[in-house]
Residue, then its C-alpha position, 0 to 999 in steps of 0.5 A: m488541491k491536486v497531487k501527483c499531476r506528474p510523477e516528478d511531483f510526487r517523489v519518493e526515495e527508501k533510506l535502507k540501513l543495508r551495509l553495500t560492500k564490494r563484495g558479497p552473495y547479493s547485488v543489490y540494484r537502485l531502481e528508479k521508475k515512474h509509470w509503473n508499479t514495483l511488482d510490475v517492474i519485478r516482473d518484467l525484470e524475471r521474465r525479459h531479463h531472467l534475473p531470479r528472485i528479486s527481493r525488494a523492501g517496499l512498493k512503490d505505485r505507478h503515480s509517483l518518480s520512485i527510487q527503490y532498492l532491489s536485490i538478487r541473489g549472485k551477481g548480474p548485469s549492471n545495468i538495466t534501461e527500459t521505457n520508464y524505469k532504470l535499474r543500476l547496480a549499486g554494490m553487494a552486500y551479505e544480506p538481502v534487500t527486505r522489509d527489515q532493511l527499510l529504514g523509512n522514505r523521504f518525500n519531496i511534492v508538489l502541491r498543486a492548484l492551491p486558491d489562496k484558502e488551502v495555502d493557508a490551511v496548510r500553513a496553519a496545520l504545519p506546527l499542528v502535524t509536527r507537534f502531535g502527528v496523524p493517525n497512522y492510517y493505511d491510504d488508498q494504495r493500500f486497497g488497490s484489490a478492494r472492489h468498491g461495493q464488492g468486498f475484500v478478495a481476503r474474505k472470499l478466500i476466508d469463506r473459502h469461495y475461491n471462484g468469487a475470489l478470482k472473479l471478485f479480483l478478475a472480473t469486477p472493476c474498482a475505482a482505481d481502474d482506468s476505462r481499458t481495465r474497466r473494459t477487460r473486466k466487464l468483458l472477463r465477466e461476461n465470458w467467465r468460465d469461458w477460460r481459454s476466452c478469460l485467459r486471452l483477457a487475463p493480466t500475467e499473473a493470473k494466466d497459470a490460474l486460468k490454464h489451470l482452469a481450462f484443463r479442470p474447471s472446478d478447480f478453483k481453489g487450485a487455480v488460486q493457488l497458482l496466483p503469485r504468493p506477493l499478490l496472495e499477500l496484497f488480498i490479506n494485507a489489504y483486509q488487515a489494513y481495513f480493519w486496522n483503520q477501523i480499529m484507529a478510528e475507534v480508539l480516537t472515538r471512545l478516547k472523545v477526541r474531537t475529529r474530522q471525517l473525511g471519506y476514503s475509497v473503503g470508509t471513513f478517516l477521523f482526524y484531529e486538529e489538536l489532542a489533549p495532553k493526557q490523550h496525546r501521551y496515550l496514543k504517542k505510545l500506543i501499539i494496535p496490531a493488525p488482526g490476526p489470531g496471534a495478535r498480542f494486545t497491550s491495551d485491553r481497549v483496543a482488544s476490545i474495539t478489535d473484537s466489535v470491529l470484527a463482529r461487524e463482519g461476522l468474524e473473531l480473531t481466530g476465524l481470520k485464517l485460510q485453508l491454502r496451506m501455503h507456507g507462511l501465507f496467513f494473518k500475520p499479526y504485526e505491530r503497528k504505531a497508532l501515531v506518525s509524526p513526519s521527520g524534516l517536514n518543510l513547506s516552500s513559500p507558495e509560488p505561482d502555478d505553471l499548470y493551473p494558472g491563477r493558482k498557487k503551488l508548494r512543495l512539501s518535504f519530510f522523512l516517514p518511517s516505513g510503512s506509513y503513507a505520505t498521502i495521510i500526511i497531506k490529507r490532513l494539511v488540507l483538511 
């Protein structure tokens, strides 16, 4: 099976609860994009079009055709069109676009290069996914800042190894890198501590940090603090998501749920086909907090599992702290449902695949609440 062969094969559209009006202090924009991730579009809009303090609800990766919403305070331009993205004024609002306004995402996906066996597997799995849902794992998209076999930037920050954090982020290849990015990271590693050379090679979001090091070569902490705030938040979120996935898998193991394994970039997913009634009732209600010093547990089982998962990394909940002293930057202990069930799950009849002769394609559509991953649904369907 192949997914995301073309951006149009993976269409995602945000659904907001934000009410648009003809007046209000915020301009709300509809962004349609492909081949760009959300943060890169925002940086481009801020730098080239001088839009101030853009806020958003969600993040969408570059390998999709995505429709999402952004906002700025005050009035901005009616339209902006650039290569592979379009911004159109949708209306005004009395609140900005934020995560709190995001209800979820509607997906329309084409699954390609399917042999008959996989077509049958998807069709057989559909009613089971509808009935039992799937574990609400974070998928690989969440772990773009992780460096395979080298760890997480957030762990370096916890350990106050700021040089290591910068080197891991900028000069260590990851599995998702294309050949050009891999070459750049290799050059950065070879020129590490030659900050003027690194400055020429580094991505835009790291320029200020490396300029700082060019004048203060040993102040790595100060350099880290000059990285964009959204990027630092992504480092923290990725580490929390890594732990959350391990906790979820361990919950299934301790409940003695029959599962199958599927590897991903930083670990192993456990998926079930069916759940016993008692298991299903428990998991449907279960909330698993993301690890952080202020996490509150409603389940003693989950609290115990969280402690054991963190202990494998030599950590405790109270140790998930940064020394950067940046307002609002910390391990937020948000809550996340253990299971997610797609609503409006529909599957087309198989068709001949126009890109892969001799194989079939299927069209899949569904809605997911915010924070859940369509690719997890797909992985379960073809397991």
